[in-house]
N, C-alpha and C positions, 0 to 999 in steps of 0.2 A: 249463462247461469252468470250474475253477476258479478263484478270483480271482489265487492264487498264480503258478498254471502262464500266465496272464495278464501279469501284472509283470512275469515273468521273459522277455518280448517287449521289455519297452517303452524301453531305453535303445537308440532307433532309429539307432544315427549311427554314424559314422565307417567305420573301416576293416571292409568285409564279412565279414564273419562268416557264411558259409552253412549250415552242418550242424546248426545249432540248431532242432529242430525239436519239439513238446509232446510228442510220442511217437513209438513208431518207427511208422514206417508213414504220421502227418502228411504230405498234400500238399504240395508245396514247389515251385514253378518252378525256385530256385536252386538247392537240392539237387543235387551231385554225391557220387559214389563214388570221389573225387581229394581231395586237397588244396587248397587255394585259392593258386592260384597266380598272383603279383602279378610285376611287373616297377614299379621306380618310378627317380626321378633330379631329380637339382635344375633348376630352369626357367630359372637362369640360371646362369656360371661365369665367376667371375673370372680375370682376367690370369693367367697362366703357372700354372692349375691344371688338372688331367686330369679325365676326367667319370667321376662313381660311380657306375657300373650296379648298382639294387640289386631283386635276386634274394631275396624271400619265398615259402615254403614250409609254409604253415600247416595246423596238423590231421595233421601228417606220423606221429604215432604211431598216428596211425589209417587211414590212408593212406599208406601206403611209397611212396615213386619210386625209380630211380633214375634222376637226368641225365642227362644225354648229352654234350651241343652248347647254348650259346650262340651265335647268329646276331644280328648288328646290321646295320643298314643306316643310314645316315648319308645324308642329303642337304639339298638345298638349292636355292631355286628357281632353272634356269635349267640346272640341274646335275646331271649323272647320278649313281644310287645308289652309295656305298663301303659295301663288304659286307667288316666285320668276324668273322670264325669265332674262337668259343673253346673245343676241345675236349676242354680237361682245367680241366673248373672247380672239381675239389675243392681245387685252391691257394688257392682265392680264399673259401673257405665260412669261417667265425666261428664262435669258440667263444662260448658265452653262455651264461647261464643255465638258460634256457627251450630248448636245440638239442634236445630230446627230442620237443615240441611244435614247434617252428615252428625250419626251418633258413633259414638267411641267408647268402648270397654279395652280397661289393659287389667287382663286376672295373672296372678301372681303364680306362677309354680314353682313352690317349695324349690330351695337346692336342694335339701337332704331326700329326695324322690326324681334327684336325678344323677346319673352317672357319671363317672369323671371320663372326658375327651370327646372325642368327635358322636356326635348324635342325631339319630335323626325322627324328626317332629312332624305328625299330622294333624290339623286338627281340622273339626267338623263342627256345622253351625247346625242344630236343627230349628225350623222355624217355621210360621205362620202367615201369610199374607193376611193385610186388612183390606176394610171396602168397606167408605159409608162408617169408620169409628170403631167395625164391629171385625169379629175375626172371623177369615172366610177360608177355606176349601183345607186340602190337604196336608198333612205334616209332609216338610220339602226339606232337602239340606243341600249343605254348599261342602264341599272338602277343598281346604285351604282358598279359594277364590272361586269366585261365577261368572269369570269372566271368559267370555266362547276363544274359544283355540289358544287359550294357553294350559301350560303342561300338567298343571294343578301337581308336578313334584313336591317331593317333603321337603320342611323345612331344613338346614344344615343348622348349626349350633356346636363350635368346641366348649366344651363348660374345662374350664382351666383353674389348674390349682396355683398358676404361678400370673406374675402382674404381667404387663404391656413392658420389651426392653427398654431402660434407661427409666424407670415412672418417676424414680426419685431423685430423677437429676431435669427432670423436664415437665411440660406441664402438654398434654393432649389434646388436638381439636379440628375440628373440621370446620374450613374455613366456609364452606357454601352449603347453606342446608336452606330450604324452604318448608314451609308450613303451612296450616290449614289458611291462611291470608294469601296462597298465591292459589287462587279458585279461578278455574276460567272452562272454556266448551269443551279441553279435554284434559285434564289434570284437578285434581285436587291433593291434600296434606293433611298432615294430622294436626291436632292440637298443641301447644305449647308442652306442656304437662307430659304428653306421651314422647313427645322428642327428649324430652329433659331424663326420664323416666329411662330412656331406651342408651342414653352416653351414659348416664351414670354408673348403669348395670354394667356395658361393655370397655369399661375402660376411657373414655372419652371425657377428659375435664370439661370442654368448652367446647362451645356451637356456635357461630356464627347465622345468627339466622339474617338470610336475603331475600325475603320477600320481591316477587316482578314490583315495579314503580309502575307496571301499567294496570295489576288487579289490584294494588291499595289504592289505585284512583277511581273504581269502581262501585258501584250500586251493594252495598251490603246484602241484600235479597235479590238483586238480578245481578252475576258476573257479565252481561251483556252489554248492561249501562255506565257510562261515565258519572261517576256523581262529583258536584264540582265542591258538595259537603265535607267528602274525602272521607263518609261515612266509615268505610273499612280500615283506613290508615288509624283513625282516632281508637276503631276499636281495638284493632294490632297495638298501638302505645300502650292501651289501657291494660290490656292481657298480661301486656308485659311487663307493667310496672306493679302490677298484682300480685302477680307471678312467687313463690315461693321456691324456689330449684334447690337442683342437689348438685348439679354440674353449673358451670360459670355459665349462661345463656348472652350471649352479645346479639345486643341489637343496632340490628343493619336491614339494610335494602338493596337490593338488582336494579343499579338503573339504568333505563335505557337512553343513550345518549348519542352524539354523531363525531365519526372519526376526521380524521382528514380529509378522507374524500366523501366528507357529507352522507356516510353513509351509517347506520345503527349498528352499533358494539352493545357489548354491558359492561357497568364499573358497579363495585360492590363499594357499598358505604357500611364503617359500621362505627357506633356513637353517636349518630345524629341524633338532634332534639326534636327536626320538624322533617316532615314531607318534600324529597327531592324530584323536581316533577320527570318524567321520562316517561311517554305515553304510543308515542309514534308506531312499534313493532305488536304492541297490544294488542290486534288483530278486532277492535273496536271503533266505533266511528269516533273521530274525534272530536266532541261535539265541545268543548272546555278547555281545553290541555295541547292548545294547539302551538306552545312554543317549544324548541325542542332544544335542549342545553345541546351545546359540543361538552366534549370531554374536559376541553378546560374551564369552560364554565361550571360542568358540574365540580369537577376538584372543588374549586375556588368556593361555592356553596357548600360543599364537605366544610372544607374546611373552617370556614367561619362559622358553622354549627360545631366547630369543635371534634369533628370527624374523621375517619381515619376512609379514606380513597385506594380500593385495589383494583389493580386489572382480572375481571370474569373471563377465566379458561380462556384467555389470547390466542394457543393453537386452536382452538375448534375454527373446522370449514363450516360453510353453509350453504344451503341446496339451490340449484339455480332458481328454486317457486319463491324462496326465503330471501333471495336476493331482489326480483322483480317485484313479488307483493309483498313483503316487507320493509323494503330497503337495508336488509340486515349487509352488514362486510367485516372483513376481518380488520384483528389491530395489526397495526404495523410500528415498526422501530421511530418513527417520527409521532406514530400515539402514546408509548410509554415516557418521552420525554414531555407529556405534558401536564404534570404536577403529581403522580401517580406517586404511592407510598409503597408497595406493595405489587407485587405479579402474581396470581395465583395460577401457574403454569400445570400443576398438577391436577387433572380433574378426573377422577375415577380409577380410570387401569393403563395402564402404559404402553399406549399405544400412539396413533400418530399426534391425535393432538399433545402428548408430553413431551414428544422431541418438537414439534413446530413450537410451541411453548418456552421450553427449556432454550433453542436456538435464540430467539425471540429475547432472550433474558439475557442469555450469555453475552449479545450483539450489544443490550444497553449496559451492560458492564464493561464491556472493552473500548465503549467510549465515556465510562467514566460517572458513569449513574447507580449509584448505590442504592440500586432496589433488593429488597429482601425477597426470597423464595418461598411462597406457600400453595398449600396444596387444600383440596375439596375435593366434594363430589354431587355436587349438583344435586342433591336428594329431594325426592319429595315424599317425603317418610321413606320408603327402600329400602328397609333396615338389614333384610335378607337378601334381598335379589332385586332387580332394576325391571319394573313390569309397565311398557307403556306401549304405546297406537306405535305398531310400527306400519303398518299400509293402512289410510283412512277407510272406516267401515270393513274392514275385512279380516285384520289378524292382531293380535296381542306379540311385542317382541319381549325376549327376557337371557338378563344378563345374570349369569350367577358372579360375575367378577367389578359389579360394581352397586355398592349400597353404602350407606350412611359411615362414614370413619373408616371407609376402606383406604383411602389414600387420608393420611394424617399430616396436621404440623404441630410440630415441637416446637417448642417455644422454651429454650433453657431456662433454667432454675421454677421453681415453684412458684407459682402465680393464682390468687385466689378470689382477685376481681377482676372488672371488665377494665375498670382506669389500669391497673397494673397488665394484663393483658397486649391490650390495646398498646400502654407503653415500650411491651419489647416487642412486640411488633414493628412499631415504628423506629425501634432502636435495629433492628436486622437482626436479633437475635433467634432464630427459626432453620429450622431443617424441614424436609419433606420426607416421608417415607411409608410405603405401603408394610411395615414389616419391624425392620430395624432400628438403632439408637448407630446414631454417629455424630460425631462433636470434633472440632479440631481447635487445641486448648495448650493453655502454656505450660500444662505441667500432666501430669498420670492424672491428675483428676477435671472431672469434667467441670465441677464447678465455677473453674480456671479459664471455660470457656471464651476462646477472643471472637467465636461472629457474632461482627457488628459493622454498624458503619461507621462508627469512631477509628479512626486510626490506629494501628499497635504502636509502640513503642520500638522506636529503630536499635534501638543496643538489642533488641532480640538476637538470639544467638540459633535457638531452634526451635522445635514445636512438637505436640503429640498430634497424634491420631488415635479417636477413639470409638471404639466399637461394639458394640453389641447384642445379643441374640437371643432365643429361648427354645428347646426343642418343640414348644408350642409351632413356632415361626418361621423357621426355617435355617440354610446357613450360610454362613458368608463364604463367598467366593472368592473376591477380589477387592482393592481397595486402590484408589487413586484418589492424588491432590496431584490440580491442576492451576497452574499459575498463567497469569492475564496480563499485557502488558500496556499501556497507555497507547492506544490508536492502532495497535494490530490486533488482526484478524483468526492470528493463530493463539492457540494455549500453551504449552508448556506442560510434561508431566513433570514431575519435581518429587514425586513417593508413588512408587506402583509394588503392590505385592500382590500374589496369590495365595488361597487359604486351603490347600488339599484335603487337610484335615477339620472336622468339624468344632473348630472353639467357637464357645459362646462369647468367651469377651475377649479383646483386642487390643492394645496398648502398644504403637509404634511410636520412636523418635524422626526426627526428620530436620535437616538442615535447612536453615534459610540464609544465613551469612553471606551464597553467591549469587543470591535474590537480586532485580534491581531494585534502585533504593524507593522506587512507585510502582505497584503491583497489588494485584489480587491474587484473593486463592483461595480454592474451595476444593471440595470432599466429595467423592463418587463413592458408594459401596453396592456391588452386584451381588447376589447367591441366588440361592433356589427355595424354595417351600416345598412340603412334603408330598403335594401334589404335584409336583414339578412344575410346577409356575413360579416367574421371574421376581425375584425382590429386587428390590431397592431401594437407597435411601439418600439424599443430597442435600448439603448443607448449603445454608447460602454463605457470601461470601465474605471474607474478613481483608482489612486494606491496608498496605504497608507503603508509606508514604502521604503526600498529598493527596495524589493517584486522582486529578480532576473530581476532586467533590463538590458536584453539580448543589 
């Protein structure tokens, strides 16, 4: 087997494209002579929102089908399932640039038909195959998806009568999301319109569209070929600019670039106006885009275009094969000093990636770099659960704790445009969370948040910690405020309190009179949701004095 063929397999991530094989007849347990058919939907529903039921049929140009009927059952503990049958689904099909390859439907289930609270949903598609343009064969069915080895489990959705905590005080977003323009051997994604509808219905105010630079450099009709004319990027740009969205969509890109060890890491860019090259780890022959930017060169080009550069999942590890065949590496402290303006340390779940990413971010703070903390999920759709290729040609992996909007970036204040959001990100007015709201403020109001890259007034004598949650989200158990000093590897706890009672709103005052004249402060919150899983919120830093402002 050639190295090029093996490389083609290795971006083993995200939406499960199951038709790729090294060559015709290569054994694959996942392969089927039918399109990948996947249902999806948000994990929570905001008040007064209908439920968008998503249906995707990928590789439809190779395996065309005729959809007949969609049947949806909605159930809740202690009640009988309710059936909803949609017989004319063509009215819900969306028009989009890659419609010839992947058909997409968005079917609204009316809010009045849904009980409040946690519900289980199963979706079934009845369809027939097509051959030579004609209907062929028996009626076939799919329950939730047609991926071999997947669980076919019900979807969970929380139908809420309350908004996310602090919704009137901040703007919530997902800083790392992929669309249909991230399309390759083992992944595909949803149209922009679907991402927008799911975000708007689930309480997400903005979404950063960070499609892979190596996918945007490929031919629109054949993802295995690079395209010097950038037809895919142009289609992405045109679709974004022609869109009318309910949420704020941030145009961006996930750029492959070289770290200080000449290994590939990923850097996200928002608000750019042109393509940023980066194709080294895209698992295609590099015919046209052989020059690879370093982090510093990529940042320079992003800033030249007026964009906002930030480190993508800097705590992520890469496998040995990714290192050897895709030249993948890791972010280092030195790399964080290359001119980036933010750190997406939280990427989905609260596992090793978050701990490693946060550690890097804190080290950068300790060396005087005023970098804001960001969160995203690296989702390719994945609105309800993460579905990926776990073992090449053998097995699908699912993760119920990773989906779009699970890890959120909160931007203090209400922001309604791309420029306003990017401006607030650049100013460091952020926190990250998988549930609760958290803030350090100059008063008992979060409108006076002091989380920013701008130094605080030296005359301040006290500050406030503010936090809130809801019964839907879970309980707050502990809040801490930590202080860092210049060139110190240790942080001092300046405020700490545990909350044995289930308080939904917390306001505490703490003194800053005895703190060093130059330091940073940051807040961490921990708790637990109804299922016993950990809750977390962490603010970016605020700064006293000059504190090595790079």
